MARPAVEX-641098 format. One record per residue (C-alpha): x, y, z; residue in three letters. Coordinates in steps of 0.02 Angstrom, whole numbers, padded with zeros to 5 digits, always signed. Layout:
BEGIN
XYZALA ...
END
This chain:
BEGIN
+05333+04891+06050MET +05492+04986+06007THR +05525+05094+05855ASP +05639+04958+05786ALA +05499+04830+05780GLN +05377+04808+05636PRO +05217+04907+05632ARG +05133+04741+05594LEU +05179+04566+05536VAL +05084+04467+05404LEU +05080+04277+05413ILE +04986+04148+05310GLY +05002+04016+05175PRO +05059+04041+04997PRO +04924+04133+04900GLY +04850+04222+05049SER +04909+04392+04985GLY +05046+04437+05110LYS +05157+04528+04985THR +05017+04617+04893THR +04921+04667+05049VAL +05082+04712+05138GLY +05136+04829+04999THR +04966+04916+05001ILE +04969+04931+05191LEU +05144+05001+05192ALA +05090+05139+05072ARG +04936+05179+05176ARG +05037+05183+05336LEU +05176+05285+05253ALA +05307+05158+05302THR +05419+05028+05221GLY +05377+04851+05168PHE +05490+04701+05191ARG +05468+04520+05140ASP +05578+04391+05224THR +05580+04283+05067ASP +05664+04428+04976ALA +05786+04442+05123ASP +05828+04257+05105VAL +05859+04280+04920GLU +05976+04425+04958GLU +06068+04325+05092LEU +06086+04174+04978ALA +06119+04269+04818GLY +05989+04163+04728LYS +05803+04128+04721SER +05710+04035+04857VAL +05678+03894+04732ALA +05864+03882+04694ASP +05907+03877+04880VAL +05787+03731+04902PHE +05854+03636+04752VAL +06039+03673+04772GLU +06058+03685+04961ASP +05906+03596+05032GLY +05761+03646+05142GLU +05862+03641+05306PRO +05981+03773+05238HIS +05835+03877+05176PHE +05754+03869+05349ARG +05917+03927+05430GLU +05925+04077+05313LEU +05740+04109+05343GLU +05762+04106+05533ARG +05904+04231+05517GLU +05801+04343+05403ALA +05650+04341+05518VAL +05754+04373+05674THR +05841+04521+05592THR +05681+04594+05520ALA +05587+04581+05685LEU +05728+04675+05772ALA +05763+04809+05642THR +05616+04839+05523HIS +05492+04971+05580ALA +05369+04949+05436GLY +05256+04811+05374VAL +05336+04639+05374LEU +05279+04485+05277ALA +05346+04316+05330LEU +05366+04167+05214GLY +05224+04042+05234GLY +05326+03913+05330GLY +05427+04032+05438ALA +05304+04015+05581VAL +05344+03830+05600MET +05516+03871+05672ASP +05515+03870+05864ALA +05630+04021+05875HIS +05517+04120+05758THR +05363+04069+05857GLN +05444+04131+06018SER +05496+04293+05935ALA +05319+04323+05870LEU +05242+04285+06040VAL +05360+04411+06119GLY +05325+04538+05983TYR +05136+04519+06009ALA +05155+04526+06199ALA +05241+04693+06177GLY +05094+04762+06080GLY +05141+04702+05906GLY +05007+04654+05780VAL +05021+04483+05696VAL +04895+04466+05555VAL +04847+04294+05489PHE +04786+04308+05310LEU +04674+04156+05299ASP +04632+04085+05128VAL +04553+03926+05061SER +04634+03816+04930LEU +04502+03867+04802ALA +04552+04049+04819HIS +04739+04021+04842ALA +04758+03914+04686ALA +04730+04052+04557PRO +04844+04170+04654ARG +04985+04046+04676VAL +04968+03962+04509GLY +05057+03814+04589PHE +05213+03844+04487ASN +05392+03784+04507GLN +05443+03943+04600ALA +05359+03867+04754ARG +05469+03718+04793PRO +05362+03646+04932LEU +05216+03631+04811LEU +05305+03526+04680VAL +05224+03360+04635GLY +05038+03369+04674ASN +05027+03555+04718PRO +04846+03558+04774ARG +04866+03409+04890ALA +05032+03476+04953ARG +04957+03649+04989TRP +04814+03568+05084ALA +04937+03462+05187GLU +05045+03614+05227LEU +04893+03717+05276MET +04826+03578+05388GLU +04994+03568+05477ALA +05018+03757+05489ARG +04841+03820+05526ARG +04848+03792+05715PRO +05012+03889+05724THR +04946+04032+05616TYR +04792+04042+05726GLU +04889+04034+05890ARG +05012+04170+05840LEU +04888+04290+05762ALA +04821+04440+05854THR +04709+04477+05704LEU +04635+04357+05576ARG +04579+04417+05405VAL +04488+04305+05283HIS +04543+04337+05106SER +04423+04226+05008ASP +04327+04327+04880GLY +04408+04490+04936ARG +04529+04603+04848THR +04697+04649+04921ALA +04633+04827+04944HIS +04482+04765+05043GLU +04594+04662+05157MET +04713+04809+05178ALA +04565+04921+05221ASP +04510+04802+05359GLN +04685+04785+05431ILE +04715+04973+05420HIS +04554+05007+05515GLN +04601+04880+05648GLU +04776+04948+05677VAL +04716+05128+05680GLN +04581+05091+05810ALA 
END
């Protein structure tokens, strides 16, 4: 792992706690935090929801791929990826290479029952529009094997606070 690569990468579905846990971890590790969804918003000059509505999911995924590629090559802190970023073949290859070089990829695993209150299934999550609970379950079913395959560490978040998850991850990366 080089100095230009993230200290660790968080992956998982919406509501798993990537941003909250990542922010806590970055403070504990005295490093920066970066979220690729925020990078996409900066690149596009508008919210993720607006990119989906105005430009379509394919354009969003292109921006997301660019954001992930850049962050993996330049961000030395804690990095949180958007929930669907791992479904891109280029991103998968990049994460496999990152992990092979000693990088830590943390899958924050969460059930629908625990994700629902966190996500709120609001309109800011464009892939959950319609029947959000059913859509979340479909997305998780499709993505779970990829999350599990890419992860070097799996942390269950059900019934745990963000601080408890950050404690576990911090202990693992310090060991």
